[in-house]
Structures are given as structure tokens and as C-alpha cells.
N, C-alpha and C positions, 0 to 999 in steps of 0.2 A: 120558213115561209116568208117570202119577201113581201113587203108592204109598199104601196105607193105613198107619196107625201100626203095626199088627201086622206088616205086611210089612217095614217099616223096622226094627223091633226084631229080627225074624228074620234079616234081612240083616246087621245089626250083630253079632248073635251069631255068624253064620257067618264074618264078617270077623274077629272076635276069635279064632276058632279057626284060620283060615287064615293069619293074619299071622305067628305063630311058625313055621309050616311054610315060608312064603315066606322069612322071615329065615334059617332054617336053609339053605334052598336057595341063597340069595345067599352065605352064608358058605362053603358047600362049593364054589361056583363060584370064589370068590376064592381059596380054598385050592388050586384046581386039579383038584378032583374033579368033572368035568363031568357024568358019568352021574348021580351021586347028587344033585347040585345041580339039574340039569335036571329030574330026576324029582320032586324036592320042589317046585319051582316049578310044574310041570305039575299036581301034585296040588292045590296051593293054588288055581291058576286054575280047575281043574275043580270044586272045592268051590264057588267063587263062581258059576261058570256054571250049575251045577245048581240052586243056590238061586234064581238069577235067572230061568231059562228053563223049569225043569221044573214041570209042574202036578201038584200032589199032591192026594189026596182031600180035604184040609182046604181047598184053594183052590176046589174046585168049587162049593160053595154060594154063595160070593161072586161068582163068575163068572155063575152062573145068575141071581142077584138083579140084578146089573148089567145083564144082557141083558133081563130081564123089565121092569125099571123103565123102561128106554128105550122099550120098546114100549107099555106100558100108560099111562104118565104122560107123554104128549107135551106140550110147551109149546104154548100157543095161539098162533096166528098173529096178528101185530100188524096191525091194520087202520088205515089212514091216513084 
């Protein structure tokens, strides 16, 4: 799945916010607190999943343009 530059920047920002939460979760798991560690890892994973799979209102114009360009500007058939 190809990503635009803005999508990559947004995912990198989300990853930068989720990484400390995941690190905290790992530290808690190592310390023996499975509930807090697991919850922190789950929150970090959920942050990344939402960024990856949720369509937001700012994503809709790009999706509409991608669909429209594919229908309007079809590449010509090659004739041999």
C-alpha cells in the first residue's frame, strides 16, 4: 500500500507518541506488573492501528481524487 508524504509524516508522529508508551509497557511487564504493562502496550498498538486504518475527514478528499482520476484519465490501450 503506497503512502503519500503527508501520511508518512502523520504515521511517524503517531509512532513518536506511541513509542514511549510501548517502552513504559515493556518496563512494567519486566517489573512484573502485567496489567499495567499489557494495557500500555495495547494502547500503543491501538494508537498505531487507528492511524493506519481509520479514515478521517481529512483523508476523504484524497480518496475521492484517487478514485476520480482512475475513472476519468484512463491510460490509452497500446496498439501493436
